[in-house]
N, C-alpha and C positions, 0 to 999 in steps of 0.2 A: 504494500500500500504506500502511496506517496506521502512525503513528509507533511504537506499541507493538509491532506485529508486526515492524516494521523493526528495532527494538532487540533483540527476542528472536532473530530470525533472524540479525542481525549478530553477536550474542554467540555463538550456536551456530556460525556459520561461522568466526568468529575462533578459537573453542575447537578446532574440527576442524582448522583450518589450523595452529594451534599444535602439535597432536599430529602432524600430517603432517610439519611442518618441524622437529620436535623442538626447539621454542623454549620459553621459560618466561616467560609474560606474565601479568599480572593480568586480572581480569574487565573492567575499564574499557578496557584496551588491546585485549582480544579484541573487544569491542563496536565500538570505533573501527575496528580493522582490518577487521572484517567489513563494516561499513557503507561505509567509504571504499573498500575493495577492490571491492565490488559497484558502487559509483558509478563508479569509474575504469574498471573493465572494461566496464561498460555504455557508457561514453563511447567507448571504443576500438571495441567491437563494433558499436555503432549507427551514429553519423555517419561514422566513419572507414572501417569495413569493410562497412557496409550490412547487418550481421546484427543482428536484433533478437530478444531473448529473449522467450519467452512470459511473460505476467504472472501466473504461478502461483508459489506459495511455493517449490516444489521447484526451479524454474528459477532463481529469485532466490537460493536457498541454494547451488546449484551454482556460479553465477557469483560469489557472494560468497566462497565457499571458494577458488576459483581466484584471484580478485583478492587476497584476504588472503595467500595463499601467495606471490603475486608481490610484494606489499608487503614481506613478511618477507625474501624473497630480495634485494630492492633494498636494504632497510635493512642487511642483513648485508654486502652489497657496499660500500655507502658507509661503513659503520662500519669495515670492514676496511681501507679505503684512507685513512681520516682520521687 
């Protein structure tokens, strides 16, 4: 997927995850959460579990949303214990 589409979908996924998790982040954080969330979850789904997502924008968006929600949850857990 191209960099521009990755950034746009990452930002959208981060924004949706922010709304789902009732968090309050900025645009840059949303983009980073979406992109990193998609990357991490694809690493877990692919090589570890043997599940590969289709290379469509909707599949990427769904994986990015789930991954970003997971990152927000992990951040809250670490921040709460620190």
